[in-house]
KEMARKE-805861 format. One record per residue (C-alpha): residue number from 1; x, y, z. Coordinates in pm, 1 decimal. Layout:
<r num="NUM" xx="X" yy="Y" zz="Z"/>
...
end
This chain:
<r num="1" xx="-1217.2" yy="-5196.6" zz="-20968.4"/>
<r num="2" xx="-967.2" yy="-4912.8" zz="-21013.1"/>
<r num="3" xx="-1055.8" yy="-4681.7" zz="-21305.5"/>
<r num="4" xx="-794.7" yy="-4548.1" zz="-21546.4"/>
<r num="5" xx="-951.9" yy="-4207.1" zz="-21523.1"/>
<r num="6" xx="-784.9" yy="-4157.2" zz="-21185.2"/>
<r num="7" xx="-429.6" yy="-4231.3" zz="-21306.7"/>
<r num="8" xx="-337.6" yy="-3875.7" zz="-21416.9"/>
<r num="9" xx="-457.3" yy="-3726.1" zz="-21086.6"/>
<r num="10" xx="-273.5" yy="-3988.2" zz="-20882.3"/>
<r num="11" xx="47.9" yy="-3934.7" zz="-21074.9"/>
<r num="12" xx="27.8" yy="-3560.6" zz="-21016.8"/>
<r num="13" xx="-26.3" yy="-3611.9" zz="-20643.6"/>
<r num="14" xx="272.5" yy="-3846.0" zz="-20616.8"/>
<r num="15" xx="491.5" yy="-3602.4" zz="-20804.1"/>
<r num="16" xx="391.2" yy="-3318.0" zz="-20568.6"/>
<r num="17" xx="464.9" yy="-3535.2" zz="-20265.0"/>
<r num="18" xx="806.6" yy="-3628.6" zz="-20398.2"/>
<r num="19" xx="890.4" yy="-3265.3" zz="-20462.2"/>
<r num="20" xx="784.4" yy="-3172.4" zz="-20107.6"/>
<r num="21" xx="1000.1" yy="-3447.3" zz="-19955.1"/>
<r num="22" xx="1298.7" yy="-3339.5" zz="-20164.3"/>
<r num="23" xx="1257.2" yy="-2975.6" zz="-20061.2"/>
<r num="24" xx="1227.8" yy="-3067.0" zz="-19694.2"/>
<r num="25" xx="1534.5" yy="-3291.2" zz="-19718.0"/>
<r num="26" xx="1734.4" yy="-3013.8" zz="-19880.5"/>
<r num="27" xx="1636.6" yy="-2774.0" zz="-19605.3"/>
<r num="28" xx="1732.3" yy="-3024.8" zz="-19335.9"/>
<r num="29" xx="2066.6" yy="-3087.4" zz="-19502.5"/>
<r num="30" xx="2130.2" yy="-2715.5" zz="-19522.3"/>
<r num="31" xx="2042.0" yy="-2674.6" zz="-19155.7"/>
<r num="32" xx="2268.8" yy="-2963.3" zz="-19052.9"/>
<r num="33" xx="2555.8" yy="-2823.5" zz="-19255.2"/>
<r num="34" xx="2524.8" yy="-2470.0" zz="-19111.3"/>
<r num="35" xx="2786.6" yy="-2395.1" zz="-18844.8"/>
<r num="36" xx="2667.9" yy="-2362.5" zz="-18483.4"/>
<r num="37" xx="2741.5" yy="-2013.4" zz="-18351.1"/>
<r num="38" xx="2854.6" yy="-1993.1" zz="-17986.1"/>
<r num="39" xx="2653.4" yy="-1742.4" zz="-17787.8"/>
<r num="40" xx="2766.7" yy="-1579.6" zz="-17460.5"/>
<r num="41" xx="3138.8" yy="-1650.3" zz="-17506.9"/>
<r num="42" xx="3356.5" yy="-1451.4" zz="-17260.8"/>
<r num="43" xx="3520.4" yy="-1133.9" zz="-17383.2"/>
<r num="44" xx="3897.7" yy="-1193.6" zz="-17399.4"/>
<r num="45" xx="4139.2" yy="-979.3" zz="-17198.0"/>
<r num="46" xx="4466.9" yy="-989.7" zz="-17389.0"/>
<r num="47" xx="4647.6" yy="-676.4" zz="-17266.6"/>
<r num="48" xx="4660.1" yy="-416.3" zz="-16989.4"/>
<r num="49" xx="4512.3" yy="-173.9" zz="-16906.0"/>
<r num="50" xx="4162.6" yy="-304.6" zz="-16977.4"/>
<r num="51" xx="3814.0" yy="-169.3" zz="-16904.6"/>
<r num="52" xx="3517.9" yy="-400.5" zz="-16850.6"/>
<r num="53" xx="3240.2" yy="-157.9" zz="-16928.7"/>
<r num="54" xx="2935.3" yy="-379.0" zz="-16976.6"/>
<r num="55" xx="2791.1" yy="-663.7" zz="-16767.6"/>
<r num="56" xx="2900.1" yy="-1010.6" zz="-16870.0"/>
<r num="57" xx="3189.6" yy="-1256.2" zz="-16867.6"/>
<r num="58" xx="3554.3" yy="-1176.8" zz="-16936.0"/>
<r num="59" xx="3859.9" yy="-1401.9" zz="-16936.1"/>
<r num="60" xx="4236.6" yy="-1369.4" zz="-16951.0"/>
<r num="61" xx="4400.2" yy="-1521.9" zz="-17256.8"/>
<r num="62" xx="4737.1" yy="-1567.3" zz="-17084.9"/>
<r num="63" xx="4967.0" yy="-1422.0" zz="-16822.2"/>
<r num="64" xx="4942.3" yy="-1042.0" zz="-16819.3"/>
<r num="65" xx="5198.0" yy="-804.2" zz="-16670.5"/>
<r num="66" xx="5145.8" yy="-430.1" zz="-16648.3"/>
<r num="67" xx="5408.9" yy="-202.8" zz="-16796.9"/>
<r num="68" xx="5542.3" yy="83.2" zz="-16581.8"/>
<r num="69" xx="5274.8" yy="350.1" zz="-16549.5"/>
<r num="70" xx="5002.7" yy="112.3" zz="-16664.3"/>
<r num="71" xx="4692.6" yy="10.1" zz="-16468.0"/>
<r num="72" xx="4514.6" yy="-321.3" zz="-16440.8"/>
<r num="73" xx="4151.0" yy="-412.2" zz="-16504.7"/>
<r num="74" xx="3896.4" yy="-139.6" zz="-16434.9"/>
<r num="75" xx="3534.1" yy="-252.2" zz="-16399.9"/>
<r num="76" xx="3276.3" yy="20.4" zz="-16464.1"/>
<r num="77" xx="2963.3" yy="-198.4" zz="-16470.1"/>
<r num="78" xx="2785.4" yy="-425.6" zz="-16225.3"/>
<r num="79" xx="2744.6" yy="-803.7" zz="-16270.0"/>
<r num="80" xx="3085.5" yy="-864.2" zz="-16427.9"/>
<r num="81" xx="3265.6" yy="-1201.1" zz="-16410.4"/>
<r num="82" xx="3641.6" yy="-1215.2" zz="-16458.2"/>
<r num="83" xx="3792.8" yy="-1560.1" zz="-16504.3"/>
<r num="84" xx="4168.1" yy="-1540.9" zz="-16464.0"/>
<r num="85" xx="4188.1" yy="-1882.6" zz="-16626.8"/>
<r num="86" xx="4471.1" yy="-2000.8" zz="-16404.9"/>
<r num="87" xx="4694.3" yy="-1719.6" zz="-16531.7"/>
<r num="88" xx="4887.0" yy="-1443.3" zz="-16353.8"/>
<r num="89" xx="4793.2" yy="-1075.9" zz="-16334.9"/>
<r num="90" xx="5113.6" yy="-897.9" zz="-16239.9"/>
<r num="91" xx="5166.9" yy="-531.1" zz="-16162.1"/>
<r num="92" xx="5459.3" yy="-290.4" zz="-16183.2"/>
<r num="93" xx="5427.9" yy="-200.8" zz="-15813.4"/>
<r num="94" xx="5272.3" yy="136.2" zz="-15896.8"/>
<r num="95" xx="4960.9" yy="294.6" zz="-15749.5"/>
<r num="96" xx="4699.9" yy="88.7" zz="-15934.2"/>
<r num="97" xx="4471.2" yy="-193.0" zz="-15826.2"/>
<r num="98" xx="4492.7" yy="-518.8" zz="-16015.6"/>
<r num="99" xx="4112.6" yy="-532.3" zz="-16044.8"/>
<r num="100" xx="3922.8" yy="-218.6" zz="-15948.6"/>
<r num="101" xx="3543.5" yy="-236.8" zz="-15958.4"/>
<r num="102" xx="3510.0" yy="55.8" zz="-15715.9"/>
<r num="103" xx="3152.1" yy="46.9" zz="-15583.3"/>
<r num="104" xx="3007.5" yy="-166.0" zz="-15863.9"/>
<r num="105" xx="2825.9" yy="-470.2" zz="-15727.1"/>
<r num="106" xx="2809.6" yy="-833.9" zz="-15827.1"/>
<r num="107" xx="3172.8" yy="-875.7" zz="-15930.3"/>
<r num="108" xx="3297.8" yy="-1234.6" zz="-15965.0"/>
<r num="109" xx="3672.3" yy="-1304.2" zz="-15976.7"/>
<r num="110" xx="3805.3" yy="-1659.3" zz="-15993.7"/>
<r num="111" xx="4092.2" yy="-1893.4" zz="-16069.4"/>
<r num="112" xx="4426.4" yy="-1714.3" zz="-16087.3"/>
<r num="113" xx="4709.6" yy="-1521.1" zz="-15921.5"/>
<r num="114" xx="4740.6" yy="-1146.8" zz="-15860.3"/>
<r num="115" xx="5067.7" yy="-996.9" zz="-15740.1"/>
<r num="116" xx="5292.1" yy="-690.8" zz="-15709.6"/>
<r num="117" xx="5039.0" yy="-408.0" zz="-15747.3"/>
<r num="118" xx="5084.7" yy="-72.2" zz="-15576.9"/>
<r num="119" xx="4716.5" yy="-52.5" zz="-15481.3"/>
<r num="120" xx="4467.4" yy="-320.4" zz="-15379.2"/>
<r num="121" xx="4469.0" yy="-666.0" zz="-15528.6"/>
<r num="122" xx="4090.1" yy="-668.8" zz="-15574.8"/>
<r num="123" xx="3862.8" yy="-377.6" zz="-15487.9"/>
<r num="124" xx="3487.4" yy="-413.5" zz="-15537.5"/>
<r num="125" xx="3142.5" yy="-325.3" zz="-15410.2"/>
<r num="126" xx="2863.1" yy="-532.2" zz="-15260.0"/>
<r num="127" xx="2768.4" yy="-892.7" zz="-15340.5"/>
<r num="128" xx="3112.6" yy="-988.7" zz="-15470.1"/>
<r num="129" xx="3223.9" yy="-1350.9" zz="-15511.2"/>
<r num="130" xx="3596.9" yy="-1420.5" zz="-15507.1"/>
<r num="131" xx="3711.8" yy="-1782.0" zz="-15526.9"/>
<r num="132" xx="4027.3" yy="-1980.8" zz="-15600.5"/>
<r num="133" xx="4247.5" yy="-1670.8" zz="-15617.9"/>
<r num="134" xx="4593.5" yy="-1591.6" zz="-15478.1"/>
<r num="135" xx="4669.8" yy="-1227.5" zz="-15393.8"/>
<r num="136" xx="5032.7" yy="-1160.1" zz="-15307.7"/>
<r num="137" xx="5261.2" yy="-863.7" zz="-15236.7"/>
<r num="138" xx="5022.3" yy="-577.9" zz="-15314.5"/>
<r num="139" xx="5074.2" yy="-249.3" zz="-15130.5"/>
<r num="140" xx="4705.3" yy="-196.3" zz="-15050.0"/>
<r num="141" xx="4449.1" yy="-444.1" zz="-14922.9"/>
<r num="142" xx="4465.8" yy="-793.6" zz="-15063.8"/>
<r num="143" xx="4085.9" yy="-805.3" zz="-15108.5"/>
<r num="144" xx="3846.6" yy="-519.9" zz="-15026.4"/>
<r num="145" xx="3481.8" yy="-620.0" zz="-15081.9"/>
<r num="146" xx="3149.1" yy="-476.7" zz="-14971.4"/>
<r num="147" xx="2845.5" yy="-620.4" zz="-14796.4"/>
<r num="148" xx="2705.8" yy="-967.5" zz="-14873.2"/>
<r num="149" xx="3033.0" yy="-1082.1" zz="-15025.3"/>
<r num="150" xx="3168.2" yy="-1436.8" zz="-15047.5"/>
<r num="151" xx="3541.9" yy="-1509.8" zz="-15030.1"/>
<r num="152" xx="3638.9" yy="-1875.4" zz="-15051.0"/>
<r num="153" xx="3953.3" yy="-2081.3" zz="-15118.2"/>
<r num="154" xx="4165.0" yy="-1767.5" zz="-15133.8"/>
<r num="155" xx="4534.4" yy="-1738.6" zz="-15044.8"/>
<r num="156" xx="4655.3" yy="-1389.2" zz="-14948.2"/>
<r num="157" xx="5004.8" yy="-1307.9" zz="-14832.4"/>
<r num="158" xx="5228.9" yy="-1010.2" zz="-14753.7"/>
<r num="159" xx="4996.3" yy="-737.8" zz="-14875.4"/>
<r num="160" xx="5051.5" yy="-386.0" zz="-14746.6"/>
<r num="161" xx="4733.4" yy="-334.1" zz="-14546.2"/>
<r num="162" xx="4450.7" yy="-572.2" zz="-14454.9"/>
<r num="163" xx="4467.9" yy="-911.1" zz="-14623.6"/>
<r num="164" xx="4090.9" yy="-969.1" zz="-14650.2"/>
<r num="165" xx="3834.8" yy="-698.5" zz="-14573.6"/>
<r num="166" xx="3461.5" yy="-760.0" zz="-14626.1"/>
<r num="167" xx="3142.8" yy="-580.4" zz="-14528.3"/>
<r num="168" xx="2832.8" yy="-691.5" zz="-14342.8"/>
<r num="169" xx="2655.2" yy="-1025.8" zz="-14394.7"/>
<r num="170" xx="2958.3" yy="-1177.5" zz="-14566.0"/>
<r num="171" xx="3124.5" yy="-1519.1" zz="-14567.2"/>
<r num="172" xx="3498.6" yy="-1592.4" zz="-14558.3"/>
<r num="173" xx="3570.0" yy="-1963.8" zz="-14584.9"/>
<r num="174" xx="3861.7" yy="-2202.2" zz="-14642.2"/>
<r num="175" xx="4122.1" yy="-1930.5" zz="-14684.5"/>
<r num="176" xx="4492.6" yy="-1915.9" zz="-14599.9"/>
<r num="177" xx="4622.4" yy="-1577.3" zz="-14487.1"/>
<r num="178" xx="4968.1" yy="-1455.0" zz="-14387.5"/>
<r num="179" xx="5070.2" yy="-1115.4" zz="-14247.5"/>
<r num="180" xx="5402.5" yy="-1147.1" zz="-14071.4"/>
<r num="181" xx="5452.8" yy="-769.4" zz="-14066.9"/>
<r num="182" xx="5151.4" yy="-698.8" zz="-13845.7"/>
<r num="183" xx="5025.6" yy="-420.4" zz="-14073.7"/>
<r num="184" xx="4667.5" yy="-455.0" zz="-13955.2"/>
<r num="185" xx="4381.3" yy="-697.5" zz="-13907.6"/>
<r num="186" xx="4460.9" yy="-989.8" zz="-14135.2"/>
<r num="187" xx="4094.0" yy="-1089.4" zz="-14183.4"/>
<r num="188" xx="3837.3" yy="-820.9" zz="-14104.7"/>
<r num="189" xx="3462.8" yy="-882.9" zz="-14133.3"/>
<r num="190" xx="3180.7" yy="-644.8" zz="-14053.5"/>
<r num="191" xx="2857.5" yy="-719.9" zz="-13866.4"/>
<r num="192" xx="2666.2" yy="-1048.6" zz="-13902.8"/>
<r num="193" xx="2939.5" yy="-1225.5" zz="-14099.0"/>
<r num="194" xx="3084.4" yy="-1577.4" zz="-14080.3"/>
<r num="195" xx="3450.9" yy="-1680.7" zz="-14079.7"/>
<r num="196" xx="3493.3" yy="-2055.3" zz="-14123.5"/>
<r num="197" xx="3793.1" yy="-2287.1" zz="-14172.1"/>
<r num="198" xx="4040.2" yy="-2003.1" zz="-14213.5"/>
<r num="199" xx="4409.7" yy="-2027.6" zz="-14125.8"/>
<r num="200" xx="4593.0" yy="-1707.3" zz="-14034.8"/>
<r num="201" xx="4962.5" yy="-1657.9" zz="-13964.9"/>
<r num="202" xx="5036.5" yy="-1320.2" zz="-13803.5"/>
<r num="203" xx="4809.4" yy="-1017.7" zz="-13821.4"/>
<r num="204" xx="4717.5" yy="-744.6" zz="-13573.5"/>
<r num="205" xx="4489.2" yy="-926.7" zz="-13484.7"/>
<r num="206" xx="4459.4" yy="-1238.5" zz="-13700.5"/>
<r num="207" xx="4078.3" yy="-1210.6" zz="-13725.0"/>
<r num="208" xx="3868.0" yy="-914.0" zz="-13619.8"/>
<r num="209" xx="3488.8" yy="-906.6" zz="-13640.6"/>
<r num="210" xx="3203.4" yy="-664.2" zz="-13615.3"/>
<r num="211" xx="2899.7" yy="-736.5" zz="-13402.8"/>
<r num="212" xx="2689.1" yy="-1052.1" zz="-13427.7"/>
<r num="213" xx="2950.7" yy="-1256.9" zz="-13612.7"/>
<r num="214" xx="3041.4" yy="-1624.8" zz="-13598.0"/>
<r num="215" xx="3395.6" yy="-1767.9" zz="-13612.9"/>
<r num="216" xx="3427.0" yy="-2145.1" zz="-13635.8"/>
<r num="217" xx="3704.8" yy="-2402.2" zz="-13692.0"/>
<r num="218" xx="3978.6" yy="-2146.0" zz="-13757.1"/>
<r num="219" xx="4347.1" yy="-2135.3" zz="-13662.7"/>
<r num="220" xx="4568.1" yy="-1841.3" zz="-13568.2"/>
<r num="221" xx="4937.7" yy="-1842.4" zz="-13493.7"/>
<r num="222" xx="5195.8" yy="-1576.9" zz="-13407.3"/>
<r num="223" xx="4952.2" yy="-1284.1" zz="-13401.7"/>
<r num="224" xx="5085.7" yy="-947.4" zz="-13289.8"/>
<r num="225" xx="4782.1" yy="-834.6" zz="-13088.0"/>
<r num="226" xx="4524.9" yy="-1114.1" zz="-13058.6"/>
<r num="227" xx="4435.0" yy="-1429.2" zz="-13240.0"/>
<r num="228" xx="4063.9" yy="-1344.0" zz="-13254.4"/>
<r num="229" xx="3907.3" yy="-1012.9" zz="-13150.4"/>
<r num="230" xx="3527.8" yy="-1040.4" zz="-13152.4"/>
<r num="231" xx="3266.8" yy="-767.1" zz="-13162.6"/>
<r num="232" xx="2964.7" yy="-771.8" zz="-12934.1"/>
<r num="233" xx="2719.6" yy="-1064.0" zz="-12940.6"/>
<r num="234" xx="2953.9" yy="-1278.1" zz="-13149.9"/>
<r num="235" xx="3059.6" yy="-1639.9" zz="-13104.2"/>
<r num="236" xx="3377.1" yy="-1841.2" zz="-13154.1"/>
<r num="237" xx="3383.7" yy="-2219.1" zz="-13148.1"/>
<r num="238" xx="3635.5" yy="-2493.4" zz="-13221.5"/>
<r num="239" xx="3924.9" yy="-2256.8" zz="-13293.1"/>
<r num="240" xx="4295.7" yy="-2286.4" zz="-13211.9"/>
<r num="241" xx="4539.8" yy="-2010.6" zz="-13121.1"/>
<r num="242" xx="4909.4" yy="-2092.3" zz="-13097.9"/>
<r num="243" xx="5162.2" yy="-1836.7" zz="-12979.0"/>
<r num="244" xx="5168.6" yy="-1463.1" zz="-13029.2"/>
<r num="245" xx="5245.0" yy="-1137.1" zz="-12860.0"/>
<r num="246" xx="4897.2" yy="-1067.9" zz="-12725.0"/>
<r num="247" xx="4581.2" yy="-1251.1" zz="-12622.9"/>
<r num="248" xx="4437.6" yy="-1563.4" zz="-12778.8"/>
<r num="249" xx="4070.2" yy="-1458.4" zz="-12784.2"/>
<r num="250" xx="3924.1" yy="-1120.5" zz="-12686.2"/>
<r num="251" xx="3552.6" yy="-1094.9" zz="-12607.0"/>
<r num="252" xx="3319.2" yy="-796.7" zz="-12577.5"/>
<r num="253" xx="2961.5" yy="-786.5" zz="-12441.8"/>
<r num="254" xx="2737.4" yy="-1087.1" zz="-12502.4"/>
<r num="255" xx="2994.6" yy="-1313.5" zz="-12669.0"/>
<r num="256" xx="3024.0" yy="-1692.3" zz="-12649.7"/>
<r num="257" xx="3358.3" yy="-1879.9" zz="-12657.9"/>
<r num="258" xx="3324.6" yy="-2256.2" zz="-12658.8"/>
<r num="259" xx="3562.3" yy="-2551.0" zz="-12716.7"/>
<r num="260" xx="3866.2" yy="-2346.4" zz="-12821.9"/>
<r num="261" xx="4234.4" yy="-2416.1" zz="-12752.8"/>
<r num="262" xx="4471.6" yy="-2127.8" zz="-12674.4"/>
<r num="263" xx="4836.2" yy="-2191.9" zz="-12591.3"/>
<r num="264" xx="5163.6" yy="-2005.6" zz="-12568.1"/>
<r num="265" xx="5013.9" yy="-1653.2" zz="-12559.2"/>
<r num="266" xx="5218.1" yy="-1374.7" zz="-12398.4"/>
<r num="267" xx="4921.2" yy="-1227.3" zz="-12211.4"/>
<r num="268" xx="4579.1" yy="-1396.5" zz="-12174.3"/>
<r num="269" xx="4457.2" yy="-1715.9" zz="-12333.3"/>
<r num="270" xx="4105.0" yy="-1568.1" zz="-12320.2"/>
<r num="271" xx="4034.8" yy="-1209.7" zz="-12219.5"/>
<r num="272" xx="3673.0" yy="-1130.9" zz="-12132.4"/>
<r num="273" xx="3650.7" yy="-752.8" zz="-12162.2"/>
<r num="274" xx="3272.1" yy="-736.2" zz="-12179.7"/>
<r num="275" xx="2965.6" yy="-828.4" zz="-11978.8"/>
<r num="276" xx="2717.1" yy="-1117.0" zz="-12009.4"/>
<r num="277" xx="2949.7" yy="-1354.4" zz="-12195.6"/>
<r num="278" xx="2960.2" yy="-1734.4" zz="-12181.4"/>
<r num="279" xx="3302.7" yy="-1902.9" zz="-12171.9"/>
<r num="280" xx="3261.3" yy="-2279.5" zz="-12178.7"/>
<r num="281" xx="3486.8" yy="-2581.3" zz="-12229.5"/>
<r num="282" xx="3804.8" yy="-2408.7" zz="-12345.4"/>
<r num="283" xx="4160.6" yy="-2539.2" zz="-12297.8"/>
<r num="284" xx="4421.3" yy="-2278.4" zz="-12203.5"/>
<r num="285" xx="4779.4" yy="-2403.9" zz="-12184.8"/>
<r num="286" xx="5098.4" yy="-2217.6" zz="-12102.2"/>
<r num="287" xx="4976.9" yy="-1859.7" zz="-12141.4"/>
<r num="288" xx="5069.9" yy="-1555.6" zz="-11934.7"/>
<r num="289" xx="4727.0" yy="-1575.6" zz="-11770.2"/>
<r num="290" xx="4488.4" yy="-1854.4" zz="-11859.6"/>
<r num="291" xx="4157.4" yy="-1664.6" zz="-11841.7"/>
<r num="292" xx="4106.5" yy="-1307.7" zz="-11726.2"/>
<r num="293" xx="3765.6" yy="-1148.2" zz="-11676.4"/>
<r num="294" xx="3730.9" yy="-770.7" zz="-11642.5"/>
<r num="295" xx="3357.5" yy="-744.2" zz="-11715.5"/>
<r num="296" xx="3060.9" yy="-848.0" zz="-11500.8"/>
<r num="297" xx="2773.4" yy="-1098.5" zz="-11511.2"/>
<r num="298" xx="2970.5" yy="-1347.2" zz="-11721.8"/>
<r num="299" xx="2931.5" yy="-1726.5" zz="-11698.5"/>
<r num="300" xx="3259.1" yy="-1923.0" zz="-11680.6"/>
<r num="301" xx="3224.8" yy="-2303.8" zz="-11677.2"/>
<r num="302" xx="3412.3" yy="-2616.8" zz="-11780.2"/>
<r num="303" xx="3745.2" yy="-2454.6" zz="-11873.6"/>
<r num="304" xx="4094.0" yy="-2591.6" zz="-11808.3"/>
<r num="305" xx="4387.5" yy="-2354.4" zz="-11758.5"/>
<r num="306" xx="4729.7" yy="-2494.2" zz="-11672.6"/>
<r num="307" xx="5097.7" yy="-2397.5" zz="-11675.4"/>
<r num="308" xx="5023.6" yy="-2025.5" zz="-11683.7"/>
<r num="309" xx="5318.5" yy="-1794.5" zz="-11623.3"/>
<r num="310" xx="5126.2" yy="-1570.8" zz="-11382.3"/>
<r num="311" xx="4790.7" yy="-1718.6" zz="-11283.0"/>
<r num="312" xx="4537.5" yy="-1956.8" zz="-11433.0"/>
<r num="313" xx="4215.6" yy="-1764.6" zz="-11358.1"/>
<r num="314" xx="4125.6" yy="-1405.5" zz="-11274.0"/>
<r num="315" xx="3749.0" yy="-1386.3" zz="-11217.6"/>
<r num="316" xx="3632.1" yy="-1095.9" zz="-10999.7"/>
<r num="317" xx="3290.4" yy="-1041.2" zz="-10844.7"/>
<r num="318" xx="3014.4" yy="-1023.4" zz="-10971.5"/>
<r num="319" xx="3060.1" yy="-1307.7" zz="-11221.8"/>
<r num="320" xx="2926.2" yy="-1662.8" zz="-11213.3"/>
<r num="321" xx="3169.9" yy="-1950.8" zz="-11248.4"/>
<r num="322" xx="3196.7" yy="-2319.6" zz="-11174.8"/>
<r num="323" xx="3426.3" yy="-2413.2" zz="-10887.9"/>
<r num="324" xx="3793.1" yy="-2408.8" zz="-10978.3"/>
<r num="325" xx="3941.9" yy="-2744.9" zz="-10892.3"/>
<r num="326" xx="4306.5" yy="-2838.8" zz="-10881.1"/>
<r num="327" xx="4421.4" yy="-3049.6" zz="-11173.7"/>
<r num="328" xx="4352.1" yy="-3422.5" zz="-11125.3"/>
<r num="329" xx="4072.2" yy="-3350.5" zz="-10877.8"/>
<r num="330" xx="3763.3" yy="-3568.9" zz="-10906.0"/>
<r num="331" xx="3451.1" yy="-3421.0" zz="-11059.4"/>
<r num="332" xx="3164.7" yy="-3478.0" zz="-10822.9"/>
<r num="333" xx="2794.0" yy="-3480.6" zz="-10890.3"/>
<r num="334" xx="2777.6" yy="-3135.3" zz="-10736.8"/>
<r num="335" xx="3053.3" yy="-2994.0" zz="-10962.7"/>
<r num="336" xx="2955.0" yy="-3082.7" zz="-11321.3"/>
<r num="337" xx="3055.3" yy="-2735.8" zz="-11444.6"/>
<r num="338" xx="3391.7" yy="-2715.9" zz="-11269.4"/>
<r num="339" xx="3686.8" yy="-2531.4" zz="-11411.7"/>
<r num="340" xx="4032.2" yy="-2683.2" zz="-11368.7"/>
<r num="341" xx="4352.4" yy="-2503.8" zz="-11279.6"/>
<r num="342" xx="4506.2" yy="-2330.7" zz="-10983.2"/>
<r num="343" xx="4220.6" yy="-2233.4" zz="-10752.4"/>
<r num="344" xx="4160.6" yy="-1866.2" zz="-10692.7"/>
<r num="345" xx="4339.4" yy="-1728.5" zz="-10388.3"/>
end
């Protein structure tokens, strides 16, 4: 049976519990009512010139246009991200770059349009990432990036020097490039880089590579020197070259050219200027010369050259090639690697 002597102690305990619950509830209410502070918000860029002096994220607040004598965005730190936010960054056509990170690495630029600067559109160091950007009518390079850089979904046009220039171990993908003035190599990549799904109109040449590079599924038209000029031990596959004042594809030592289409070139569809190359399964239509080899110890198989202005094939000794059969000739079991065109005289 419950004794009355415990009533005062029980009442005190209940009162303490109620006070604790009330205090906790008040604290929770205060916490719920406190505003949430946003951390890591980008630093706004609202006027030019602007200096990004610490690592982190920056963003344009609207279209920005440089006044005469004014520069663009200068980056003096590594690991800076600049989000153009879909806005324009316009210059006064004076000797400034739109975005100049000099040799600072890790720059990210995305989502906007850069135009009318007297220097480069974007200049940066190694490990840059540039995506979803248009760079137009700058007097310097469109994009000048260092080693291990990534340029994707970029549109460059009518810049004063190279349109896209990247260093070693870089990737250029899904870009559209125009250089109808032939000011230089439209897309230039250094050693061990990849160029993929890029369309180039013009250039001198359209795409030029260092050594050990790979070019795949690209298109070149109306180049002034060559559609694609490869460095040693590089490969090109599944590319198209249409028209131009020079060669379609130029190869140096140890290159591979496979399953490309070159047509309407003033000189050679494919020019093999090196040794120990493999040229396999290409279609060469209506060029000055379909395929010309000047090096030695190259392997030439499965190509078709027709309607050449001068001659379909020039393959001197000592090179290895499949028999050259006249068009519409039957492929026999002993000629699985035949080339097709006008047989060598």
